[in-house]
C-alpha positions, -999 to +999 in steps of 0.1 A: +708-395+069+686-395+036+659-422+030+651-428-006+623-445-024+617-457-058+581-464-062+570-484-096+542-505-107+561-537-099+572-527-065+591-501-043+629-499-034+635-480-002+672-471+009+691-454+036+722-433+028+746-411+045+750-374+032+785-386+020+769-412-003+776-445+019+745-468+016+734-484+046+709-508+031+683-511+002+653-531+007+627-542-020+591-548-015+564-561-039+535-535-050+507-544-026+480-518-016+488-507+020+480-480+044+507-456+053+509-470+088+513-505+075+541-495+049+558-473+077+557-504+101+571-530+075+599-505+062+610-498+098+610-536+107+632-544+076+656-517+083+656-531+120+664-567+109+695-551+095+706-534+126+696-501+115+670-474+129+655-443+111+659-420+139+687-399+124+669-394+092+667-358+081+658-358+045+634-380+022+631-381-013+605-401-034+602-411-070+570-425-080+554-435-113+523-449-093+502-418-090+475-436-069+502-443-043+523-412-043+505-393-016+503-424+005+543-427+001+548-392+008+529-396+043+550-430+047+584-409+043+574-381+063+568-403+092+606-408+094+616-371+093+616-343+120+581-329+125+575-303+100+601-315+073+587-322+039+594-350+016+608-342-017+591-357-047+610-358-081+590-339-107+586-304-122+603-276-100+628-298-082+665-294-091+681-323-110+709-308-129+697-327-159+684-309-192+655-327-208+650-317-247+619-336-253+584-323-268+569-323-230+595-326-204+569-334-177+559-364-195+594-381-190+588-405-158+606-397-127+623-431-126+640-423-159+650-390-148+667-407-116+684-431-138+696-404-163+710-383-133+729-413-121+742-424-154+755-389-162+774-390-131+789-426-135+799-427-173+807-402-201+779-396-225+765-403-250+748-433-235+719-454-235+702-464-203+685-496-204+661-503-175+645-539-173+616-531-152+578-536-156+582-513-188+615-519-208+629-485-212+658-470-231+667-435-221+692-415-244+717-389-233+735-371-260+772-359-259+763-329-237+745-353-212+710-340-222+680-364-221+671-364-255+645-390-258+630-424-247+619-458-262+595-478-242+584-515-245+567-541-224+590-556-199+598-593-199+575-602-168+547-579-182+550-598-216+549-632-202+520-621-180+500-608-209+507-639-228+492-660-199+462-637-197+454-640-235+463-677-241+443-702-217+468-731-221+499-709-214+514-717-179+534-696-155+571-699-164+603-689-148+620-666-171+657-676-176+682-679-205+669-708-229+692-737-240+680-735-276+658-714-299+634-741-305+616-753-273+607-792-269+579-783-244+557-753-236+579-739-208+610-740-230+591-725-259+579-695-237+614-689-225+628-689-261+603-666-275+603-641-246+640-642-236+654-642-272+627-620-287+635-595-260+672-598-267+666-591-302+643-561-294+670-547-271+698-551-298+678-534-325+670-503-303+705-501-291+716-498-327+688-475-339+693-451-309+730-453-313+727-439-347+706-408-336+728-398-306+765-408-316+789-411-345+796-446-357+833-444-346+822-437-310+793-459-300+772-450-270+779-462-235+753-490-226+742-486-189+718-512-177+697-516-147+668-536-132+659-556-103+686-583-113+720-590-106+730-590-140+715-583-175+684-607-178+689-612-217+722-618-236+728-590-261+754-585-288+771-559-271+777-563-234+767-536-208+795-512-201+780-509-167+753-528-148+740-510-117+707-526-101+702-495-080+708-469-106+675-448-098+685-449-060+719-435-070+700-408-089+677-401-061+706-395-037+723-372-061+690-352-065+685-351-028+719-335-026+712-308-052+680-299-032+696-300+003+687-270+024 
């Protein structure tokens, strides 16, 4: 069995998958500063609730975009491995099968690399991978399947949180599709501005990135992901594929490429 972990600013996903690619479970936890012992206890308990134990784990792989917590999570995952077995960490030197053609490939976040590895296996490029996370990211794969660039913007929740911090009278609001563009109260106004505004942002970047990586007659495939059951905003083009656990799929594929 392989244990995978996708650590981000908004939280962490931990999955258990067989070498054949059969997922046993994926659990998600909010981002809280804990010790390695506390994390290991909670993760073990969450899998136990699902009737799973971690005795048969032989490989662990981590993607982390939170440097302050990376070493802690390496220790967490190595608690589930046979003694002396190291945890793989997605980064320079690890085999991914993905060519990154940017000015500095090491700058590309490991979460984006995992997304790209999974997407290149699931759809035919060119494609745009849109990740609705704390950071809204657009990762472009050209016709050869090479990662040729990324666009980044604040995510939906980050934008709403920043608005609350900077405007004293703005309340916390559940982000969901607004009924109309013009809100009749503060909550409706925030939903309209954030949800419709980010839909427009997404549409514009899809168009502009598409012009750079694909000819007009063959628009790029749209692959969406994020901690949602479906795309959180309505775009002019529907997603060709929505996979909530895209990075986890990528982690599994990278683990298999680095299997001893």
